[in-house]
RODREN-427741 format. One record per residue (C-alpha): residue number from 1; x, z, y; chain; residue in three letters. Coordinates in nm, 4 decimals, always signed. Layout:
<pts>
n xx zz yy chain res
NUM X Z Y A ALA
...
</pts>
This chain:
<pts>
n xx zz yy chain res
1 +14.9156 +7.4800 +3.8973 A MET
2 +14.8849 +7.8166 +3.6998 A LYS
3 +14.6021 +7.6520 +3.4749 A LYS
4 +14.8025 +7.3616 +3.3833 A SER
5 +15.0919 +7.5668 +3.3134 A GLY
6 +14.9009 +7.7714 +3.0805 A ARG
7 +14.8000 +7.4716 +2.8975 A ILE
8 +15.1521 +7.3413 +2.9007 A THR
9 +15.2225 +7.6507 +2.7456 A ALA
10 +14.9539 +7.6690 +2.4477 A LEU
11 +15.0596 +7.2909 +2.3672 A ALA
12 +15.4038 +7.4023 +2.3369 A VAL
13 +15.3200 +7.6495 +2.0934 A ILE
14 +15.0785 +7.4487 +1.9043 A VAL
15 +15.3566 +7.1411 +1.8360 A PHE
16 +15.5566 +7.4406 +1.7194 A LEU
17 +15.3630 +7.5630 +1.5051 A ALA
18 +15.2677 +7.2263 +1.3452 A LEU
19 +15.6624 +7.1440 +1.3156 A GLY
20 +15.6823 +7.4912 +1.1164 A PHE
21 +15.3852 +7.3823 +0.8909 A PHE
22 +15.5731 +7.0078 +0.8555 A ALA
23 +15.8969 +7.1812 +0.7403 A ILE
24 +15.7610 +7.4233 +0.5202 A GLN
25 +15.5929 +7.0960 +0.3555 A GLY
26 +15.2394 +7.2595 +0.4137 A LEU
27 +14.9035 +7.1939 +0.5664 A ALA
28 +14.8054 +7.4794 +0.8166 A PRO
29 +14.4947 +7.4810 +0.5716 A SER
30 +14.7086 +7.5891 +0.2590 A THR
31 +14.8769 +7.8827 +0.4675 A VAL
32 +14.6449 +8.1249 +0.3702 A ALA
33 +14.6371 +8.2714 +0.0143 A ALA
34 +14.3955 +8.0745 -0.2189 A LYS
35 +14.0908 +8.2823 -0.3461 A GLU
36 +14.1155 +8.3186 -0.7146 A PRO
37 +13.9040 +8.0912 -0.9592 A ALA
38 +13.6125 +8.2401 -1.0624 A LYS
39 +13.4971 +8.2133 -1.4197 A ILE
40 +13.1807 +8.3672 -1.6026 A ALA
41 +13.1221 +8.4033 -1.9686 A PHE
42 +12.7758 +8.4386 -2.1129 A ILE
43 +12.7628 +8.6234 -2.4443 A TYR
44 +12.4772 +8.6375 -2.6526 A VAL
45 +12.4938 +9.0052 -2.7886 A GLY
46 +12.6938 +9.3050 -2.6567 A PRO
47 +13.0798 +9.3033 -2.6657 A ILE
48 +13.0267 +9.6332 -2.8569 A GLY
49 +12.9209 +9.4583 -3.1617 A ASP
50 +13.2743 +9.4534 -3.2913 A LEU
51 +13.2473 +9.0800 -3.3997 A GLY
52 +13.1447 +8.7733 -3.2332 A TRP
53 +13.1066 +8.8811 -2.8554 A SER
54 +13.3644 +9.1228 -2.8941 A TRP
55 +13.6274 +8.8412 -2.9781 A GLU
56 +13.5045 +8.6611 -2.6901 A HIS
57 +13.5553 +8.8924 -2.4555 A ASP
58 +13.9124 +8.9443 -2.6133 A ARG
59 +13.9481 +8.5888 -2.5272 A GLY
60 +13.8570 +8.6357 -2.1552 A ARG
61 +14.0695 +8.9338 -2.1444 A LYS
62 +14.3712 +8.7058 -2.2675 A MET
63 +14.2655 +8.4796 -1.9581 A LEU
64 +14.3427 +8.8071 -1.7682 A GLU
65 +14.6624 +8.8816 -1.8606 A GLU
66 +14.7844 +8.5252 -1.8885 A LYS
67 +14.7015 +8.3697 -1.4719 A PHE
68 +14.6875 +8.7403 -1.3489 A GLY
69 +14.5539 +8.7187 -0.9793 A ASP
70 +14.5140 +8.2821 -0.9791 A LYS
71 +14.1619 +8.3732 -1.2335 A ILE
72 +13.8823 +8.6332 -1.1555 A LYS
73 +13.6669 +8.6642 -1.4733 A THR
74 +13.3058 +8.7945 -1.5301 A THR
75 +13.1071 +8.8776 -1.7825 A TYR
76 +12.6965 +8.9077 -1.9006 A ILE
77 +12.6075 +9.0759 -2.1960 A GLU
78 +12.3025 +9.0163 -2.4080 A SER
79 +12.1573 +8.6901 -2.2588 A VAL
80 +11.8597 +8.5628 -2.4529 A PRO
81 +11.8792 +8.2152 -2.5897 A GLU
82 +11.6524 +8.0008 -2.3921 A GLY
83 +11.5071 +7.9689 -2.0553 A PRO
84 +11.6273 +8.2651 -1.9391 A ASP
85 +11.9815 +8.1444 -2.0487 A ALA
86 +11.9478 +7.8109 -1.7822 A ALA
87 +11.8573 +8.1051 -1.5019 A ARG
88 +12.1786 +8.2795 -1.5395 A VAL
89 +12.4256 +7.9696 -1.5809 A ILE
90 +12.2450 +7.8556 -1.2608 A ARG
91 +12.3219 +8.1478 -1.0683 A GLN
92 +12.6513 +8.1603 -1.1628 A TYR
93 +12.6759 +7.8192 -1.0461 A ALA
94 +12.5186 +7.8584 -0.7299 A MET
95 +12.7705 +8.1818 -0.6765 A GLN
96 +13.0931 +7.9481 -0.6383 A GLY
97 +13.1962 +8.0284 -0.9749 A TYR
98 +13.4556 +7.7444 -1.1231 A LYS
99 +13.4066 +7.7651 -1.4900 A ALA
100 +13.0999 +7.8994 -1.7036 A VAL
101 +13.1648 +7.9360 -2.0517 A PHE
102 +12.8196 +7.9722 -2.2404 A ALA
103 +12.9258 +8.1216 -2.6146 A THR
104 +12.6004 +8.0858 -2.8254 A SER
105 +12.4539 +7.7809 -2.9950 A PHE
106 +12.0868 +7.8253 -2.8503 A GLY
107 +12.2891 +7.8072 -2.4787 A TYR
108 +12.3150 +7.4302 -2.4719 A MET
109 +12.0115 +7.2796 -2.3488 A ASP
110 +12.0010 +7.5090 -2.0984 A PRO
111 +12.3485 +7.4100 -1.9779 A MET
112 +12.3038 +7.0865 -2.0166 A VAL
113 +12.0199 +7.1151 -1.7651 A GLU
114 +12.2068 +7.3148 -1.5230 A VAL
115 +12.5492 +7.0806 -1.5200 A ALA
116 +12.3782 +6.8144 -1.4207 A ARG
117 +12.2535 +6.9949 -1.0707 A ASP
118 +12.6554 +7.1255 -1.0355 A PHE
119 +12.8854 +6.8029 -1.0987 A PRO
120 +13.2005 +7.0208 -0.9053 A LYS
121 +13.1619 +7.2999 -1.1727 A VAL
122 +13.3029 +7.2863 -1.5426 A TYR
123 +13.0919 +7.3672 -1.8259 A PHE
124 +13.2278 +7.5177 -2.1587 A GLU
125 +12.9541 +7.5146 -2.4723 A HIS
126 +13.0674 +7.6975 -2.7651 A CYS
127 +12.9273 +7.5202 -3.1052 A SER
128 +12.7345 +7.2826 -2.9513 A GLY
129 +12.7491 +6.8892 -2.9729 A TYR
130 +12.5885 +6.7985 -2.6281 A LYS
131 +12.8439 +6.6846 -2.3550 A THR
132 +12.8320 +6.5617 -1.9818 A ALA
133 +13.0940 +6.4866 -1.7128 A PRO
134 +13.1550 +6.8076 -1.6496 A ASN
135 +13.0507 +6.9739 -2.0086 A MET
136 +13.2285 +6.9955 -2.2933 A SER
137 +13.1933 +7.1661 -2.6240 A THR
138 +13.4334 +7.4134 -2.8055 A TYR
139 +13.4589 +7.5049 -3.1853 A PHE
140 +13.6783 +7.6189 -3.4659 A GLY
141 +13.6821 +7.5144 -3.8310 A ARG
142 +13.5649 +7.8030 -3.9662 A MET
143 +13.5118 +7.6489 -4.2767 A TYR
144 +13.8740 +7.6815 -4.3923 A GLN
145 +13.9306 +8.0581 -4.3420 A PRO
146 +13.5893 +8.0634 -4.5260 A ARG
147 +13.7072 +7.8836 -4.8148 A TYR
148 +14.0248 +8.1331 -4.8287 A LEU
149 +13.8221 +8.4433 -4.8353 A SER
150 +13.6167 +8.2972 -5.1178 A GLY
151 +13.8612 +8.2869 -5.3251 A ILE
152 +13.9168 +8.6858 -5.2852 A VAL
153 +13.5704 +8.7293 -5.3348 A ALA
154 +13.5624 +8.4796 -5.6474 A GLY
155 +13.8346 +8.6843 -5.8088 A LYS
156 +13.7263 +9.0280 -5.7122 A MET
157 +13.3890 +9.0310 -5.8216 A THR
158 +13.3076 +9.1791 -6.1390 A LYS
159 +12.9079 +9.1075 -6.1646 A THR
160 +12.9370 +8.7519 -6.0310 A ASN
161 +12.6919 +8.7824 -5.7726 A ILE
162 +12.8282 +8.7892 -5.4230 A ILE
163 +12.5356 +8.8374 -5.1396 A GLY
164 +12.5416 +8.6742 -4.8162 A TYR
165 +12.3605 +8.7888 -4.5286 A ALA
166 +12.3061 +8.4802 -4.2649 A ALA
167 +12.1484 +8.4320 -3.9372 A ALA
168 +11.9918 +8.1270 -3.8608 A PHE
169 +11.9872 +7.8167 -4.1211 A PRO
170 +12.1911 +7.5607 -3.8730 A ILE
171 +12.5078 +7.3801 -4.0079 A PRO
172 +12.7672 +7.6158 -3.8306 A GLU
173 +12.6078 +7.8555 -4.1106 A VAL
174 +12.5656 +7.6574 -4.3447 A ILE
175 +12.8883 +7.5040 -4.3629 A ARG
176 +13.0697 +7.8547 -4.3695 A GLY
177 +12.8305 +7.9553 -4.6440 A ILE
178 +12.9029 +7.5877 -4.8368 A ASN
179 +13.2904 +7.6354 -4.7479 A ALA
180 +13.2994 +8.0666 -4.8954 A PHE
181 +13.1337 +7.9606 -5.2118 A THR
182 +13.3212 +7.6312 -5.2935 A LEU
183 +13.6064 +7.8724 -5.2917 A GLY
184 +13.4874 +8.1246 -5.4872 A ALA
185 +13.3323 +7.8999 -5.7618 A GLN
186 +13.7051 +7.7237 -5.7273 A SER
187 +13.8814 +8.0482 -5.9276 A VAL
188 +13.5405 +8.1800 -6.1016 A ASN
189 +13.2682 +7.9082 -6.1804 A PRO
190 +12.9949 +8.1641 -6.3011 A LYS
191 +12.9284 +8.2911 -5.9338 A VAL
192 +12.6418 +8.2877 -5.7405 A GLN
193 +12.6097 +8.3061 -5.3512 A VAL
194 +12.2511 +8.4534 -5.3220 A ARG
195 +12.1863 +8.3885 -4.8911 A VAL
196 +11.8995 +8.6166 -4.7263 A VAL
197 +11.8131 +8.4872 -4.3804 A TRP
198 +11.7573 +8.7683 -4.0766 A THR
199 +11.6535 +8.5106 -3.8356 A ASN
200 +11.8860 +8.6752 -3.5749 A THR
201 +12.2613 +8.7219 -3.4559 A TRP
202 +12.2565 +9.0280 -3.3669 A PHE
203 +12.0090 +9.2969 -3.4820 A ASP
204 +12.1901 +9.5738 -3.6801 A PRO
205 +11.8848 +9.7017 -3.8221 A VAL
206 +11.7934 +9.3715 -4.0132 A LYS
207 +12.1663 +9.2671 -4.0633 A GLU
208 +12.1881 +9.5845 -4.2840 A ARG
209 +11.8589 +9.5349 -4.4667 A GLU
210 +11.9389 +9.2602 -4.5964 A ALA
211 +12.3105 +9.3526 -4.7224 A ALA
212 +12.0859 +9.6328 -4.8911 A VAL
213 +11.8599 +9.4250 -5.0340 A ALA
214 +12.1207 +9.1875 -5.1798 A LEU
215 +12.2840 +9.4883 -5.3198 A LEU
216 +12.0005 +9.5971 -5.4873 A ASP
217 +11.9857 +9.2620 -5.6314 A ALA
218 +12.3171 +9.2931 -5.7863 A GLY
219 +12.5435 +9.1775 -5.5360 A ALA
220 +12.8844 +9.3648 -5.5907 A ASP
221 +13.0398 +9.1836 -5.2606 A ILE
222 +12.8900 +9.1108 -4.9407 A ILE
223 +12.9697 +8.8531 -4.7045 A ALA
224 +12.8113 +8.7285 -4.3843 A GLN
225 +12.7766 +8.5064 -4.0880 A HIS
226 +12.6008 +8.7941 -3.8363 A GLN
227 +12.7536 +8.9710 -3.5240 A ASP
228 +12.8120 +9.3332 -3.6437 A THR
229 +12.9891 +9.5439 -3.9167 A THR
230 +12.6515 +9.6991 -4.0546 A GLU
231 +12.6784 +9.4574 -4.3605 A PRO
232 +13.0228 +9.5775 -4.4533 A GLN
233 +12.9285 +9.9162 -4.3865 A LYS
234 +12.6202 +9.9384 -4.6432 A ALA
235 +12.8839 +9.7776 -4.8782 A ALA
236 +13.0949 +10.0421 -4.8493 A GLN
237 +12.8125 +10.3492 -4.8736 A GLU
238 +12.7653 +10.2024 -5.2476 A ARG
239 +13.1088 +10.2003 -5.2941 A GLY
240 +13.1379 +9.8279 -5.2866 A LEU
241 +13.3447 +9.6007 -5.1266 A MET
242 +13.3072 +9.2641 -4.8615 A SER
243 +13.4470 +9.0305 -4.6470 A ILE
244 +13.4173 +9.0489 -4.2782 A GLY
245 +13.3868 +8.8314 -4.0089 A TYR
246 +13.4831 +8.7134 -3.6795 A ASP
247 +13.6791 +9.0070 -3.6638 A SER
248 +13.9397 +9.1997 -3.8841 A ASP
249 +13.6843 +9.4571 -3.9742 A MET
250 +13.8339 +9.6185 -4.2010 A ARG
251 +13.9724 +9.8046 -3.8711 A GLY
252 +13.6813 +9.9831 -3.7684 A PHE
253 +13.5385 +9.9874 -4.1555 A VAL
254 +13.7986 +10.0644 -4.4118 A GLY
255 +13.9773 +9.9134 -4.6783 A ASP
256 +13.6401 +9.7763 -4.8675 A SER
257 +13.6433 +9.5203 -4.6532 A VAL
258 +13.8986 +9.2839 -4.8434 A LEU
259 +13.9579 +9.0329 -4.5821 A VAL
260 +13.7867 +8.8669 -4.3374 A SER
261 +13.7867 +8.4880 -4.1585 A PRO
262 +13.8552 +8.5651 -3.7737 A ILE
263 +13.7944 +8.3825 -3.4342 A TRP
264 +14.1205 +8.3401 -3.1822 A ASN
265 +13.9262 +8.1843 -2.8717 A TRP
266 +14.1753 +8.3479 -2.6133 A GLY
267 +14.4267 +8.0421 -2.7817 A ALA
268 +14.1794 +7.7856 -2.6897 A TYR
269 +14.0231 +7.9577 -2.3229 A TYR
270 +14.4278 +7.9845 -2.2064 A VAL
271 +14.4693 +7.6187 -2.2676 A ASP
272 +14.1345 +7.5067 -2.0909 A THR
273 +14.1799 +7.6994 -1.7907 A VAL
274 +14.5013 +7.5918 -1.6950 A ASN
275 +14.3888 +7.2514 -1.7200 A ALA
276 +14.1266 +7.3497 -1.5023 A MET
277 +14.3696 +7.5046 -1.2769 A LEU
278 +14.6001 +7.2119 -1.2927 A GLN
279 +14.3284 +6.9768 -1.2235 A GLY
280 +14.4109 +6.7719 -1.5623 A THR
281 +14.0545 +6.8857 -1.7619 A TRP
282 +13.8757 +6.6348 -1.8767 A LYS
283 +13.5737 +6.6074 -2.1014 A THR
284 +13.5971 +6.6928 -2.4447 A HIS
285 +13.4863 +6.8201 -2.7971 A GLN
286 +13.7177 +7.0626 -2.9234 A TYR
287 +13.7257 +7.1298 -3.2870 A TRP
288 +14.0124 +7.2565 -3.3930 A GLY
289 +14.1595 +7.4518 -3.7241 A GLY
290 +14.3936 +7.7067 -3.8861 A LEU
291 +14.6805 +7.4686 -3.7614 A LYS
292 +14.5678 +7.5303 -3.3990 A GLU
293 +14.4985 +7.8921 -3.4803 A GLY
294 +14.1579 +7.9192 -3.3230 A ILE
295 +14.0248 +8.0815 -3.6654 A VAL
296 +14.2541 +8.2940 -3.8712 A GLN
297 +14.2458 +8.4938 -4.2198 A LEU
298 +14.2589 +8.8194 -4.1435 A SER
299 +14.5781 +9.0440 -4.3096 A ALA
300 +14.4438 +9.1634 -4.6664 A PHE
301 +14.3039 +9.5080 -4.7713 A SER
302 +14.5222 +9.6883 -4.9792 A PRO
303 +14.2639 +9.6679 -5.2654 A LYS
304 +14.3486 +9.2759 -5.2559 A VAL
305 +14.6102 +9.2059 -5.6089 A PRO
306 +14.9018 +9.0168 -5.5084 A LYS
307 +14.8483 +8.7597 -5.7187 A ASP
308 +14.5027 +8.7162 -5.5511 A VAL
309 +14.6681 +8.6852 -5.2395 A GLN
310 +14.9404 +8.4553 -5.3398 A ASN
311 +14.6872 +8.2428 -5.4522 A MET
312 +14.5098 +8.2296 -5.1160 A VAL
313 +14.8308 +8.1539 -4.9206 A MET
314 +14.9051 +7.8487 -5.1616 A ALA
315 +14.5371 +7.7492 -5.0610 A LYS
316 +14.6334 +7.7593 -4.7203 A GLN
317 +14.9455 +7.6090 -4.7061 A LYS
318 +14.7923 +7.3187 -4.8311 A GLU
319 +14.5486 +7.2869 -4.5675 A ILE
320 +14.7729 +7.3128 -4.2793 A LEU
321 +14.9686 +7.0723 -4.4219 A SER
322 +14.7150 +6.8451 -4.3708 A GLY
323 +14.6877 +6.7277 -4.7704 A SER
324 +14.3690 +6.8923 -4.8185 A TRP
325 +14.1042 +7.0174 -4.7276 A ASP
326 +13.7303 +7.2130 -4.8178 A VAL
327 +13.5080 +6.9252 -4.8601 A PHE
328 +13.6947 +6.7071 -5.0131 A HIS
329 +13.5180 +6.5729 -5.3352 A GLY
330 +13.4103 +6.6174 -5.5720 A PRO
331 +13.0479 +6.8182 -5.4434 A ILE
332 +12.7533 +6.8136 -5.5474 A VAL
333 +12.4232 +7.0163 -5.4487 A ASP
334 +12.2234 +7.2708 -5.5832 A GLN
335 +11.9716 +7.0040 -5.7297 A LYS
336 +12.3649 +6.8152 -5.9234 A GLY
337 +12.3184 +6.5416 -5.6493 A LYS
338 +12.6535 +6.4126 -5.5921 A GLN
339 +12.7348 +6.4715 -5.2073 A MET
340 +13.0843 +6.3444 -5.1865 A VAL
341 +13.2318 +6.1653 -5.5094 A PRO
342 +13.5855 +6.2652 -5.6354 A ALA
343 +13.8896 +6.1487 -5.4319 A GLY
344 +13.6430 +6.1418 -5.1261 A GLY
345 +13.5979 +6.3917 -4.8408 A LYS
346 +13.3375 +6.4909 -4.6212 A MET
347 +13.3184 +6.3282 -4.2552 A SER
348 +13.3180 +6.5698 -3.9438 A ASP
349 +13.0197 +6.4109 -3.8399 A LYS
350 +12.8552 +6.5031 -4.1606 A ASP
351 +13.0263 +6.8260 -4.1703 A MET
352 +12.8783 +6.8810 -3.8026 A LEU
353 +12.5213 +6.7913 -3.9274 A ASN
354 +12.5271 +6.9610 -4.3171 A MET
355 +12.2016 +7.0720 -4.4457 A SER
356 +12.2391 +7.1163 -4.7602 A PHE
357 +12.3275 +7.3822 -5.0133 A PHE
358 +12.6177 +7.3300 -5.2466 A VAL
359 +12.5944 +7.4240 -5.6453 A LYS
360 +12.6109 +7.7874 -5.6990 A GLY
361 +12.4227 +7.9159 -5.3825 A VAL
362 +12.0726 +8.0869 -5.4574 A VAL
363 +11.8689 +8.0299 -5.1473 A GLY
364 +11.6878 +7.7665 -4.8980 A LYS
365 +11.9380 +7.5506 -4.6950 A ALA
366 +11.6048 +7.5189 -4.4700 A GLY
367 +11.2844 +7.7311 -4.4311 A GLN
</pts>
């Protein structure tokens, strides 16, 4: 009888507990606090580059501020592009991370490989073009603020030679050089934009050497598609000016940086992670612009005359309205071949696969 009484008492306790869960509208398994969603970021350089990886990390911090204890983020710096990236991505997936963000072009194929093996993990690749049911791509129309910064350089050069230290001859970089050149030539048809390739995203020594070579060749303004502030510092040391990139480099170098096309990754990261947490995430290819806020133009240096600032803002207004964009015709390449006729505009597909330089660029689009 005592044993039966214990069983009856236990049944009553279980019944009451289940009743409590039912009243609260909860299943027993959901009463315990949920573990935070783990999200990983993979950077091609150190966050101390004050450029590309630094801006991505600012976006990661924005996530933490937005979602608090609902998420837990981590990051790894200076991961080489290629096979080693697959190992790092796979390790995060095996450790139960809900999402992995890989922030450089060369991580694309390794991420595709790992995504196939972990269908329940979200994978996000920056600047690539390959997707999967659980893998998306994201990037911004950086060519828009690039064009606007070109207007500043075109108006303020005295030698009509602008130097451009560039990483790799891939569409992303070529597109930016062309946009910058079109902006400069829209206000100064005599401008030449001379390109030196470094074949690296992050190498302060090579970036500085490229900038110095361009300055020695007569450039009085330096622009760049690199990850550090070294080209801007090289120009400043000569008493000359520069255009920044990635972040507002005037804050790190000084007023010799006239303006910077900058990234605002946090805007995308917050929206995307929110979709993951809500269960509404779907594979996509995101390419936002000035209107969406993922790319911006920094504040101007006080060295930029007010009339030049007004000219830039008027053009930005056109882009934001949708009435005009950078790669509207007529556009010709270095050899004078018409690439976009008057009244025409380049498709997103053609922009994303751009492999030619426009008239006014001195250098080779390939190697």
